[in-house]
mmCIF file of the N, C-alpha and C atoms, coordinates in Angstrom:
data_MODEL
# 
_entry.id   MODEL 
# 
loop_
_atom_site.group_PDB 
_atom_site.id 
_atom_site.type_symbol 
_atom_site.label_atom_id 
_atom_site.label_alt_id 
_atom_site.label_comp_id 
_atom_site.label_asym_id 
_atom_site.label_entity_id 
_atom_site.label_seq_id 
_atom_site.pdbx_PDB_ins_code 
_atom_site.Cartn_x 
_atom_site.Cartn_y 
_atom_site.Cartn_z 
_atom_site.occupancy 
_atom_site.B_iso_or_equiv 
_atom_site.pdbx_formal_charge 
_atom_site.auth_seq_id 
_atom_site.auth_comp_id 
_atom_site.auth_asym_id 
_atom_site.auth_atom_id 
_atom_site.pdbx_PDB_model_num 
ATOM 1   N N  . MET A 1 1  ? -5.827  -5.787  0.343   1.00 0.00 ? 1  MET A N  1 
ATOM 2   C CA . MET A 1 1  ? -6.118  -5.632  -1.064  1.00 0.00 ? 1  MET A CA 1 
ATOM 3   C C  . MET A 1 1  ? -7.620  -5.488  -1.277  1.00 0.00 ? 1  MET A C  1 
ATOM 4   N N  . HIS A 1 2  ? -8.391  -6.389  -0.684  1.00 0.00 ? 2  HIS A N  1 
ATOM 5   C CA . HIS A 1 2  ? -9.842  -6.320  -0.859  1.00 0.00 ? 2  HIS A CA 1 
ATOM 6   C C  . HIS A 1 2  ? -10.405 -5.048  -0.236  1.00 0.00 ? 2  HIS A C  1 
ATOM 7   N N  . ASP A 1 3  ? -9.910  -4.679  0.946   1.00 0.00 ? 3  ASP A N  1 
ATOM 8   C CA . ASP A 1 3  ? -10.405 -3.458  1.585   1.00 0.00 ? 3  ASP A CA 1 
ATOM 9   C C  . ASP A 1 3  ? -10.132 -2.238  0.718   1.00 0.00 ? 3  ASP A C  1 
ATOM 10  N N  . THR A 1 4  ? -8.918  -2.166  0.182   1.00 0.00 ? 4  THR A N  1 
ATOM 11  C CA . THR A 1 4  ? -8.559  -1.023  -0.653  1.00 0.00 ? 4  THR A CA 1 
ATOM 12  C C  . THR A 1 4  ? -9.446  -0.943  -1.887  1.00 0.00 ? 4  THR A C  1 
ATOM 13  N N  . THR A 1 5  ? -9.632  -2.065  -2.568  1.00 0.00 ? 5  THR A N  1 
ATOM 14  C CA . THR A 1 5  ? -10.450 -2.041  -3.784  1.00 0.00 ? 5  THR A CA 1 
ATOM 15  C C  . THR A 1 5  ? -11.919 -1.804  -3.468  1.00 0.00 ? 5  THR A C  1 
ATOM 16  N N  . ASN A 1 6  ? -12.415 -2.332  -2.349  1.00 0.00 ? 6  ASN A N  1 
ATOM 17  C CA . ASN A 1 6  ? -13.802 -2.078  -1.963  1.00 0.00 ? 6  ASN A CA 1 
ATOM 18  C C  . ASN A 1 6  ? -14.033 -0.606  -1.652  1.00 0.00 ? 6  ASN A C  1 
ATOM 19  N N  . LEU A 1 7  ? -13.104 0.016   -0.941  1.00 0.00 ? 7  LEU A N  1 
ATOM 20  C CA . LEU A 1 7  ? -13.241 1.445   -0.643  1.00 0.00 ? 7  LEU A CA 1 
ATOM 21  C C  . LEU A 1 7  ? -13.184 2.271   -1.925  1.00 0.00 ? 7  LEU A C  1 
ATOM 22  N N  . GLU A 1 8  ? -12.270 1.930   -2.805  1.00 0.00 ? 8  GLU A N  1 
ATOM 23  C CA . GLU A 1 8  ? -12.175 2.674   -4.063  1.00 0.00 ? 8  GLU A CA 1 
ATOM 24  C C  . GLU A 1 8  ? -13.443 2.545   -4.896  1.00 0.00 ? 8  GLU A C  1 
ATOM 25  N N  . ALA A 1 9  ? -14.078 1.385   -4.857  1.00 0.00 ? 9  ALA A N  1 
ATOM 26  C CA . ALA A 1 9  ? -15.332 1.184   -5.585  1.00 0.00 ? 9  ALA A CA 1 
ATOM 27  C C  . ALA A 1 9  ? -16.429 2.089   -5.043  1.00 0.00 ? 9  ALA A C  1 
ATOM 28  N N  . GLN A 1 10 ? -16.283 2.512   -3.788  1.00 0.00 ? 10 GLN A N  1 
ATOM 29  C CA . GLN A 1 10 ? -17.250 3.418   -3.164  1.00 0.00 ? 10 GLN A CA 1 
ATOM 30  C C  . GLN A 1 10 ? -16.824 4.883   -3.284  1.00 0.00 ? 10 GLN A C  1 
ATOM 31  N N  . GLY A 1 11 ? -15.751 5.132   -4.037  1.00 0.00 ? 11 GLY A N  1 
ATOM 32  C CA . GLY A 1 11 ? -15.294 6.500   -4.249  1.00 0.00 ? 11 GLY A CA 1 
ATOM 33  C C  . GLY A 1 11 ? -14.323 7.012   -3.199  1.00 0.00 ? 11 GLY A C  1 
ATOM 34  N N  . VAL A 1 12 ? -13.836 6.125   -2.329  1.00 0.00 ? 12 VAL A N  1 
ATOM 35  C CA . VAL A 1 12 ? -12.881 6.523   -1.295  1.00 0.00 ? 12 VAL A CA 1 
ATOM 36  C C  . VAL A 1 12 ? -11.481 6.135   -1.773  1.00 0.00 ? 12 VAL A C  1 
ATOM 37  N N  . PRO A 1 13 ? -10.603 7.108   -1.980  1.00 0.00 ? 13 PRO A N  1 
ATOM 38  C CA . PRO A 1 13 ? -9.262  6.761   -2.449  1.00 0.00 ? 13 PRO A CA 1 
ATOM 39  C C  . PRO A 1 13 ? -8.504  5.956   -1.400  1.00 0.00 ? 13 PRO A C  1 
ATOM 40  N N  . GLY A 1 14 ? -7.668  5.057   -1.867  1.00 0.00 ? 14 GLY A N  1 
ATOM 41  C CA . GLY A 1 14 ? -6.904  4.233   -0.946  1.00 0.00 ? 14 GLY A CA 1 
ATOM 42  C C  . GLY A 1 14 ? -5.565  3.841   -1.539  1.00 0.00 ? 14 GLY A C  1 
ATOM 43  N N  . VAL A 1 15 ? -4.665  3.469   -0.658  1.00 0.00 ? 15 VAL A N  1 
ATOM 44  C CA . VAL A 1 15 ? -3.349  2.995   -1.047  1.00 0.00 ? 15 VAL A CA 1 
ATOM 45  C C  . VAL A 1 15 ? -3.061  1.739   -0.237  1.00 0.00 ? 15 VAL A C  1 
ATOM 46  N N  . PHE A 1 16 ? -2.700  0.682   -0.925  1.00 0.00 ? 16 PHE A N  1 
ATOM 47  C CA . PHE A 1 16 ? -2.343  -0.579  -0.297  1.00 0.00 ? 16 PHE A CA 1 
ATOM 48  C C  . PHE A 1 16 ? -0.900  -0.469  0.185   1.00 0.00 ? 16 PHE A C  1 
ATOM 49  N N  . VAL A 1 17 ? -0.662  -0.749  1.469   1.00 0.00 ? 17 VAL A N  1 
ATOM 50  C CA . VAL A 1 17 ? 0.684   -0.678  2.031   1.00 0.00 ? 17 VAL A CA 1 
ATOM 51  C C  . VAL A 1 17 ? 1.049   -2.036  2.608   1.00 0.00 ? 17 VAL A C  1 
ATOM 52  N N  . ALA A 1 18 ? 2.214   -2.537  2.209   1.00 0.00 ? 18 ALA A N  1 
ATOM 53  C CA . ALA A 1 18 ? 2.723   -3.804  2.722   1.00 0.00 ? 18 ALA A CA 1 
ATOM 54  C C  . ALA A 1 18 ? 4.241   -3.764  2.684   1.00 0.00 ? 18 ALA A C  1 
ATOM 55  N N  . THR A 1 19 ? 4.863   -4.760  3.292   1.00 0.00 ? 19 THR A N  1 
ATOM 56  C CA . THR A 1 19 ? 6.318   -4.822  3.209   1.00 0.00 ? 19 THR A CA 1 
ATOM 57  C C  . THR A 1 19 ? 6.722   -5.467  1.888   1.00 0.00 ? 19 THR A C  1 
ATOM 58  N N  . VAL A 1 20 ? 7.966   -5.238  1.496   1.00 0.00 ? 20 VAL A N  1 
ATOM 59  C CA . VAL A 1 20 ? 8.466   -5.746  0.227   1.00 0.00 ? 20 VAL A CA 1 
ATOM 60  C C  . VAL A 1 20 ? 8.394   -7.268  0.136   1.00 0.00 ? 20 VAL A C  1 
ATOM 61  N N  . GLU A 1 21 ? 8.366   -7.940  1.247   1.00 0.00 ? 21 GLU A N  1 
ATOM 62  C CA . GLU A 1 21 ? 8.265   -9.394  1.266   1.00 0.00 ? 21 GLU A CA 1 
ATOM 63  C C  . GLU A 1 21 ? 6.989   -9.883  0.579   1.00 0.00 ? 21 GLU A C  1 
ATOM 64  N N  . PHE A 1 22 ? 5.964   -9.035  0.560   1.00 0.00 ? 22 PHE A N  1 
ATOM 65  C CA . PHE A 1 22 ? 4.660   -9.427  0.042   1.00 0.00 ? 22 PHE A CA 1 
ATOM 66  C C  . PHE A 1 22 ? 4.353   -8.858  -1.345  1.00 0.00 ? 22 PHE A C  1 
ATOM 67  N N  . THR A 1 23 ? 5.344   -8.299  -2.018  1.00 0.00 ? 23 THR A N  1 
ATOM 68  C CA . THR A 1 23 ? 5.125   -7.693  -3.330  1.00 0.00 ? 23 THR A CA 1 
ATOM 69  C C  . THR A 1 23 ? 4.537   -8.688  -4.326  1.00 0.00 ? 23 THR A C  1 
ATOM 70  N N  . ASP A 1 24 ? 5.189   -9.822  -4.498  1.00 0.00 ? 24 ASP A N  1 
ATOM 71  C CA . ASP A 1 24 ? 4.712   -10.799 -5.490  1.00 0.00 ? 24 ASP A CA 1 
ATOM 72  C C  . ASP A 1 24 ? 3.302   -11.280 -5.168  1.00 0.00 ? 24 ASP A C  1 
ATOM 73  N N  . GLY A 1 25 ? 3.047   -11.598 -3.901  1.00 0.00 ? 25 GLY A N  1 
ATOM 74  C CA . GLY A 1 25 ? 1.725   -12.073 -3.510  1.00 0.00 ? 25 GLY A CA 1 
ATOM 75  C C  . GLY A 1 25 ? 0.651   -11.021 -3.701  1.00 0.00 ? 25 GLY A C  1 
ATOM 76  N N  . ALA A 1 26 ? 0.964   -9.784  -3.362  1.00 0.00 ? 26 ALA A N  1 
ATOM 77  C CA . ALA A 1 26 ? -0.009  -8.701  -3.516  1.00 0.00 ? 26 ALA A CA 1 
ATOM 78  C C  . ALA A 1 26 ? -0.320  -8.450  -4.983  1.00 0.00 ? 26 ALA A C  1 
ATOM 79  N N  . GLU A 1 27 ? 0.718   -8.468  -5.808  1.00 0.00 ? 27 GLU A N  1 
ATOM 80  C CA . GLU A 1 27 ? 0.491   -8.247  -7.235  1.00 0.00 ? 27 GLU A CA 1 
ATOM 81  C C  . GLU A 1 27 ? -0.311  -9.393  -7.853  1.00 0.00 ? 27 GLU A C  1 
ATOM 82  N N  . ALA A 1 28 ? -0.043  -10.613 -7.420  1.00 0.00 ? 28 ALA A N  1 
ATOM 83  C CA . ALA A 1 28 ? -0.810  -11.759 -7.918  1.00 0.00 ? 28 ALA A CA 1 
ATOM 84  C C  . ALA A 1 28 ? -2.269  -11.657 -7.481  1.00 0.00 ? 28 ALA A C  1 
ATOM 85  N N  . GLN A 1 29 ? -2.492  -11.258 -6.233  1.00 0.00 ? 29 GLN A N  1 
ATOM 86  C CA . GLN A 1 29 ? -3.869  -11.128 -5.749  1.00 0.00 ? 29 GLN A CA 1 
ATOM 87  C C  . GLN A 1 29 ? -4.593  -10.013 -6.492  1.00 0.00 ? 29 GLN A C  1 
ATOM 88  N N  . ALA A 1 30 ? -3.906  -8.911  -6.736  1.00 0.00 ? 30 ALA A N  1 
ATOM 89  C CA . ALA A 1 30 ? -4.527  -7.806  -7.475  1.00 0.00 ? 30 ALA A CA 1 
ATOM 90  C C  . ALA A 1 30 ? -4.957  -8.268  -8.864  1.00 0.00 ? 30 ALA A C  1 
ATOM 91  N N  . ARG A 1 31 ? -4.078  -8.995  -9.554  1.00 0.00 ? 31 ARG A N  1 
ATOM 92  C CA . ARG A 1 31 ? -4.443  -9.517  -10.880 1.00 0.00 ? 31 ARG A CA 1 
ATOM 93  C C  . ARG A 1 31 ? -5.632  -10.466 -10.780 1.00 0.00 ? 31 ARG A C  1 
ATOM 94  N N  . ALA A 1 32 ? -5.636  -11.313 -9.753  1.00 0.00 ? 32 ALA A N  1 
ATOM 95  C CA . ALA A 1 32 ? -6.699  -12.315 -9.606  1.00 0.00 ? 32 ALA A CA 1 
ATOM 96  C C  . ALA A 1 32 ? -8.064  -11.679 -9.403  1.00 0.00 ? 32 ALA A C  1 
ATOM 97  N N  . ILE A 1 33 ? -8.102  -10.526 -8.745  1.00 0.00 ? 33 ILE A N  1 
ATOM 98  C CA . ILE A 1 33 ? -9.401  -9.881  -8.505  1.00 0.00 ? 33 ILE A CA 1 
ATOM 99  C C  . ILE A 1 33 ? -9.650  -8.731  -9.475  1.00 0.00 ? 33 ILE A C  1 
ATOM 100 N N  . GLY A 1 34 ? -8.762  -8.561  -10.440 1.00 0.00 ? 34 GLY A N  1 
ATOM 101 C CA . GLY A 1 34 ? -8.944  -7.529  -11.454 1.00 0.00 ? 34 GLY A CA 1 
ATOM 102 C C  . GLY A 1 34 ? -8.779  -6.123  -10.922 1.00 0.00 ? 34 GLY A C  1 
ATOM 103 N N  . ALA A 1 35 ? -7.880  -5.961  -9.978  1.00 0.00 ? 35 ALA A N  1 
ATOM 104 C CA . ALA A 1 35 ? -7.673  -4.654  -9.358  1.00 0.00 ? 35 ALA A CA 1 
ATOM 105 C C  . ALA A 1 35 ? -6.304  -4.100  -9.728  1.00 0.00 ? 35 ALA A C  1 
ATOM 106 N N  . ASN A 1 36 ? -6.181  -2.798  -9.598  1.00 0.00 ? 36 ASN A N  1 
ATOM 107 C CA . ASN A 1 36 ? -4.900  -2.137  -9.817  1.00 0.00 ? 36 ASN A CA 1 
ATOM 108 C C  . ASN A 1 36 ? -4.759  -1.000  -8.809  1.00 0.00 ? 36 ASN A C  1 
ATOM 109 N N  . PRO A 1 37 ? -4.758  -1.335  -7.516  1.00 0.00 ? 37 PRO A N  1 
ATOM 110 C CA . PRO A 1 37 ? -4.700  -0.272  -6.517  1.00 0.00 ? 37 PRO A CA 1 
ATOM 111 C C  . PRO A 1 37 ? -3.311  0.345   -6.442  1.00 0.00 ? 37 PRO A C  1 
ATOM 112 N N  . ALA A 1 38 ? -3.266  1.584   -6.006  1.00 0.00 ? 38 ALA A N  1 
ATOM 113 C CA . ALA A 1 38 ? -1.978  2.196   -5.706  1.00 0.00 ? 38 ALA A CA 1 
ATOM 114 C C  . ALA A 1 38 ? -1.369  1.381   -4.575  1.00 0.00 ? 38 ALA A C  1 
ATOM 115 N N  . ALA A 1 39 ? -0.079  1.113   -4.669  1.00 0.00 ? 39 ALA A N  1 
ATOM 116 C CA . ALA A 1 39 ? 0.585   0.292   -3.660  1.00 0.00 ? 39 ALA A CA 1 
ATOM 117 C C  . ALA A 1 39 ? 1.911   0.910   -3.266  1.00 0.00 ? 39 ALA A C  1 
ATOM 118 N N  . VAL A 1 40 ? 2.219   0.819   -1.990  1.00 0.00 ? 40 VAL A N  1 
ATOM 119 C CA . VAL A 1 40 ? 3.504   1.262   -1.463  1.00 0.00 ? 40 VAL A CA 1 
ATOM 120 C C  . VAL A 1 40 ? 4.067   0.101   -0.663  1.00 0.00 ? 40 VAL A C  1 
ATOM 121 N N  . TYR A 1 41 ? 5.297   -0.250  -0.955  1.00 0.00 ? 41 TYR A N  1 
ATOM 122 C CA . TYR A 1 41 ? 5.957   -1.346  -0.259  1.00 0.00 ? 41 TYR A CA 1 
ATOM 123 C C  . TYR A 1 41 ? 7.096   -0.784  0.587   1.00 0.00 ? 41 TYR A C  1 
ATOM 124 N N  . VAL A 1 42 ? 7.088   -1.136  1.859   1.00 0.00 ? 42 VAL A N  1 
ATOM 125 C CA . VAL A 1 42 ? 8.096   -0.662  2.808   1.00 0.00 ? 42 VAL A CA 1 
ATOM 126 C C  . VAL A 1 42 ? 9.024   -1.811  3.179   1.00 0.00 ? 42 VAL A C  1 
ATOM 127 N N  . GLU A 1 43 ? 10.102  -1.479  3.849   1.00 0.00 ? 43 GLU A N  1 
ATOM 128 C CA . GLU A 1 43 ? 11.093  -2.488  4.209   1.00 0.00 ? 43 GLU A CA 1 
ATOM 129 C C  . GLU A 1 43 ? 10.517  -3.561  5.128   1.00 0.00 ? 43 GLU A C  1 
ATOM 130 N N  . HIS A 1 44 ? 11.133  -4.715  5.057   1.00 0.00 ? 44 HIS A N  1 
ATOM 131 C CA . HIS A 1 44 ? 10.705  -5.893  5.820   1.00 0.00 ? 44 HIS A CA 1 
ATOM 132 C C  . HIS A 1 44 ? 11.876  -6.347  6.671   1.00 0.00 ? 44 HIS A C  1 
ATOM 133 N N  . PRO A 1 45 ? 11.637  -6.849  7.850   1.00 0.00 ? 45 PRO A N  1 
ATOM 134 C CA . PRO A 1 45 ? 10.366  -7.043  8.547   1.00 0.00 ? 45 PRO A CA 1 
ATOM 135 C C  . PRO A 1 45 ? 10.002  -5.809  9.365   1.00 0.00 ? 45 PRO A C  1 
ATOM 136 N N  . ILE A 1 46 ? 8.766   -5.773  9.813   1.00 0.00 ? 46 ILE A N  1 
ATOM 137 C CA . ILE A 1 46 ? 8.349   -4.657  10.668  1.00 0.00 ? 46 ILE A CA 1 
ATOM 138 C C  . ILE A 1 46 ? 7.868   -5.096  12.044  1.00 0.00 ? 46 ILE A C  1 
ATOM 139 N N  . GLN A 1 47 ? 7.576   -6.389  12.241  1.00 0.00 ? 47 GLN A N  1 
ATOM 140 C CA . GLN A 1 47 ? 6.936   -6.819  13.479  1.00 0.00 ? 47 GLN A CA 1 
ATOM 141 C C  . GLN A 1 47 ? 7.779   -6.576  14.728  1.00 0.00 ? 47 GLN A C  1 
ATOM 142 N N  . ASP A 1 48 ? 9.102   -6.546  14.617  1.00 0.00 ? 48 ASP A N  1 
ATOM 143 C CA . ASP A 1 48 ? 9.945   -6.346  15.794  1.00 0.00 ? 48 ASP A CA 1 
ATOM 144 C C  . ASP A 1 48 ? 10.504  -4.933  15.886  1.00 0.00 ? 48 ASP A C  1 
ATOM 145 N N  . ARG A 1 49 ? 9.966   -4.034  15.113  1.00 0.00 ? 49 ARG A N  1 
ATOM 146 C CA . ARG A 1 49 ? 10.470  -2.661  15.103  1.00 0.00 ? 49 ARG A CA 1 
ATOM 147 C C  . ARG A 1 49 ? 9.979   -1.881  16.318  1.00 0.00 ? 49 ARG A C  1 
ATOM 148 N N  . SER A 1 50 ? 10.815  -0.963  16.755  1.00 0.00 ? 50 SER A N  1 
ATOM 149 C CA . SER A 1 50 ? 10.419  -0.062  17.838  1.00 0.00 ? 50 SER A CA 1 
ATOM 150 C C  . SER A 1 50 ? 9.440   0.973   17.285  1.00 0.00 ? 50 SER A C  1 
ATOM 151 N N  . ASP A 1 51 ? 8.787   1.679   18.173  1.00 0.00 ? 51 ASP A N  1 
ATOM 152 C CA . ASP A 1 51 ? 7.875   2.742   17.749  1.00 0.00 ? 51 ASP A CA 1 
ATOM 153 C C  . ASP A 1 51 ? 8.618   3.773   16.905  1.00 0.00 ? 51 ASP A C  1 
ATOM 154 N N  . GLU A 1 52 ? 9.822   4.131   17.315  1.00 0.00 ? 52 GLU A N  1 
ATOM 155 C CA . GLU A 1 52 ? 10.607  5.117   16.572  1.00 0.00 ? 52 GLU A CA 1 
ATOM 156 C C  . GLU A 1 52 ? 10.952  4.598   15.175  1.00 0.00 ? 52 GLU A C  1 
ATOM 157 N N  . GLU A 1 53 ? 11.341  3.341   15.067  1.00 0.00 ? 53 GLU A N  1 
ATOM 158 C CA . GLU A 1 53 ? 11.639  2.769   13.754  1.00 0.00 ? 53 GLU A CA 1 
ATOM 159 C C  . GLU A 1 53 ? 10.394  2.756   12.873  1.00 0.00 ? 53 GLU A C  1 
ATOM 160 N N  . MET A 1 54 ? 9.244   2.442   13.449  1.00 0.00 ? 54 MET A N  1 
ATOM 161 C CA . MET A 1 54 ? 8.001   2.442   12.669  1.00 0.00 ? 54 MET A CA 1 
ATOM 162 C C  . MET A 1 54 ? 7.661   3.843   12.181  1.00 0.00 ? 54 MET A C  1 
ATOM 163 N N  . ARG A 1 55 ? 7.894   4.842   13.014  1.00 0.00 ? 55 ARG A N  1 
ATOM 164 C CA . ARG A 1 55 ? 7.664   6.228   12.585  1.00 0.00 ? 55 ARG A CA 1 
ATOM 165 C C  . ARG A 1 55 ? 8.590   6.587   11.423  1.00 0.00 ? 55 ARG A C  1 
ATOM 166 N N  . GLU A 1 56 ? 9.840   6.145   11.496  1.00 0.00 ? 56 GLU A N  1 
ATOM 167 C CA . GLU A 1 56 ? 10.785  6.425   10.414  1.00 0.00 ? 56 GLU A CA 1 
ATOM 168 C C  . GLU A 1 56 ? 10.348  5.753   9.120   1.00 0.00 ? 56 GLU A C  1 
ATOM 169 N N  . ILE A 1 57 ? 9.903   4.517   9.200   1.00 0.00 ? 57 ILE A N  1 
ATOM 170 C CA . ILE A 1 57 ? 9.410   3.811   8.016   1.00 0.00 ? 57 ILE A CA 1 
ATOM 171 C C  . ILE A 1 57 ? 8.203   4.543   7.437   1.00 0.00 ? 57 ILE A C  1 
ATOM 172 N N  . ALA A 1 58 ? 7.284   4.941   8.306   1.00 0.00 ? 58 ALA A N  1 
ATOM 173 C CA . ALA A 1 58 ? 6.088   5.669   7.857   1.00 0.00 ? 58 ALA A CA 1 
ATOM 174 C C  . ALA A 1 58 ? 6.470   7.010   7.228   1.00 0.00 ? 58 ALA A C  1 
ATOM 175 N N  . ASP A 1 59 ? 7.405   7.706   7.843   1.00 0.00 ? 59 ASP A N  1 
ATOM 176 C CA . ASP A 1 59 ? 7.847   8.987   7.288   1.00 0.00 ? 59 ASP A CA 1 
ATOM 177 C C  . ASP A 1 59 ? 8.433   8.806   5.891   1.00 0.00 ? 59 ASP A C  1 
ATOM 178 N N  . ARG A 1 60 ? 9.219   7.752   5.692   1.00 0.00 ? 60 ARG A N  1 
ATOM 179 C CA . ARG A 1 60 ? 9.823   7.513   4.377   1.00 0.00 ? 60 ARG A CA 1 
ATOM 180 C C  . ARG A 1 60 ? 8.769   7.136   3.328   1.00 0.00 ? 60 ARG A C  1 
ATOM 181 N N  . ALA A 1 61 ? 7.679   6.525   3.756   1.00 0.00 ? 61 ALA A N  1 
ATOM 182 C CA . ALA A 1 61 ? 6.631   6.086   2.825   1.00 0.00 ? 61 ALA A CA 1 
ATOM 183 C C  . ALA A 1 61 ? 5.582   7.163   2.558   1.00 0.00 ? 61 ALA A C  1 
ATOM 184 N N  . LEU A 1 62 ? 5.549   8.187   3.370   1.00 0.00 ? 62 LEU A N  1 
ATOM 185 C CA . LEU A 1 62 ? 4.462   9.162   3.316   1.00 0.00 ? 62 LEU A CA 1 
ATOM 186 C C  . LEU A 1 62 ? 4.269   9.805   1.945   1.00 0.00 ? 62 LEU A C  1 
ATOM 187 N N  . ASP A 1 63 ? 5.336   10.256  1.316   1.00 0.00 ? 63 ASP A N  1 
ATOM 188 C CA . ASP A 1 63 ? 5.189   10.916  0.016   1.00 0.00 ? 63 ASP A CA 1 
ATOM 189 C C  . ASP A 1 63 ? 4.575   9.977   -1.018  1.00 0.00 ? 63 ASP A C  1 
ATOM 190 N N  . ALA A 1 64 ? 4.995   8.717   -1.015  1.00 0.00 ? 64 ALA A N  1 
ATOM 191 C CA . ALA A 1 64 ? 4.450   7.749   -1.972  1.00 0.00 ? 64 ALA A CA 1 
ATOM 192 C C  . ALA A 1 64 ? 2.978   7.459   -1.681  1.00 0.00 ? 64 ALA A C  1 
ATOM 193 N N  . VAL A 1 65 ? 2.617   7.379   -0.405  1.00 0.00 ? 65 VAL A N  1 
ATOM 194 C CA . VAL A 1 65 ? 1.214   7.151   -0.038  1.00 0.00 ? 65 VAL A CA 1 
ATOM 195 C C  . VAL A 1 65 ? 0.367   8.331   -0.487  1.00 0.00 ? 65 VAL A C  1 
ATOM 196 N N  . LEU A 1 66 ? 0.818   9.544   -0.199  1.00 0.00 ? 66 LEU A N  1 
ATOM 197 C CA . LEU A 1 66 ? 0.051   10.722  -0.615  1.00 0.00 ? 66 LEU A CA 1 
ATOM 198 C C  . LEU A 1 66 ? -0.064  10.797  -2.130  1.00 0.00 ? 66 LEU A C  1 
ATOM 199 N N  . ALA A 1 67 ? 1.000   10.474  -2.841  1.00 0.00 ? 67 ALA A N  1 
ATOM 200 C CA . ALA A 1 67 ? 0.948   10.481  -4.298  1.00 0.00 ? 67 ALA A CA 1 
ATOM 201 C C  . ALA A 1 67 ? -0.081  9.471   -4.804  1.00 0.00 ? 67 ALA A C  1 
ATOM 202 N N  . GLY A 1 68 ? -0.138  8.312   -4.186  1.00 0.00 ? 68 GLY A N  1 
ATOM 203 C CA . GLY A 1 68 ? -1.112  7.302   -4.574  1.00 0.00 ? 68 GLY A CA 1 
ATOM 204 C C  . GLY A 1 68 ? -2.535  7.736   -4.324  1.00 0.00 ? 68 GLY A C  1 
ATOM 205 N N  . LEU A 1 69 ? -2.730  8.525   -3.284  1.00 0.00 ? 69 LEU A N  1 
ATOM 206 C CA . LEU A 1 69 ? -4.084  8.983   -2.958  1.00 0.00 ? 69 LEU A CA 1 
ATOM 207 C C  . LEU A 1 69 ? -4.600  10.014  -3.952  1.00 0.00 ? 69 LEU A C  1 
ATOM 208 N N  . VAL A 1 70 ? -3.726  10.782  -4.529  1.00 0.00 ? 70 VAL A N  1 
ATOM 209 C CA . VAL A 1 70 ? -4.180  11.859  -5.427  1.00 0.00 ? 70 VAL A CA 1 
ATOM 210 C C  . VAL A 1 70 ? -3.994  11.533  -6.893  1.00 0.00 ? 70 VAL A C  1 
ATOM 211 N N  . SER A 1 71 ? -3.373  10.402  -7.208  1.00 0.00 ? 71 SER A N  1 
ATOM 212 C CA . SER A 1 71 ? -3.132  10.020  -8.593  1.00 0.00 ? 71 SER A CA 1 
ATOM 213 C C  . SER A 1 71 ? -4.414  9.577   -9.265  1.00 0.00 ? 71 SER A C  1 
ATOM 214 N N  . GLU A 1 72 ? -4.605  10.001  -10.487 1.00 0.00 ? 72 GLU A N  1 
ATOM 215 C CA . GLU A 1 72 ? -5.787  9.607   -11.267 1.00 0.00 ? 72 GLU A CA 1 
ATOM 216 C C  . GLU A 1 72 ? -5.727  8.155   -11.691 1.00 0.00 ? 72 GLU A C  1 
ATOM 217 N N  . ASP A 1 73 ? -4.507  7.606   -11.837 1.00 0.00 ? 73 ASP A N  1 
ATOM 218 C CA . ASP A 1 73 ? -4.371  6.246   -12.336 1.00 0.00 ? 73 ASP A CA 1 
ATOM 219 C C  . ASP A 1 73 ? -4.080  5.220   -11.249 1.00 0.00 ? 73 ASP A C  1 
ATOM 220 N N  . GLY A 1 74 ? -4.267  5.592   -9.964  1.00 0.00 ? 74 GLY A N  1 
ATOM 221 C CA . GLY A 1 74 ? -4.054  4.643   -8.889  1.00 0.00 ? 74 GLY A CA 1 
ATOM 222 C C  . GLY A 1 74 ? -2.616  4.496   -8.470  1.00 0.00 ? 74 GLY A C  1 
ATOM 223 N N  . GLY A 1 75 ? -1.771  5.449   -8.775  1.00 0.00 ? 75 GLY A N  1 
ATOM 224 C CA . GLY A 1 75 ? -0.403  5.373   -8.310  1.00 0.00 ? 75 GLY A CA 1 
ATOM 225 C C  . GLY A 1 75 ? 0.516   5.600   -9.385  1.00 0.00 ? 75 GLY A C  1 
# 
């Protein structure tokens, strides 16, 4: 969250990506620091996924990530 907002403050577009397990925490942290970054939440868990499963998750998230990068309102 901090990295994304710091990069955006420098004019570098960013999208915060996390698993759905962290939605509430990420949204609370964003409010606490006064940020509204574009965010994409993927399925949970990911730590035990194979490389192929991770590629599939990334492929499914790609359109949302790209949309967040080009959106004027952060997603």
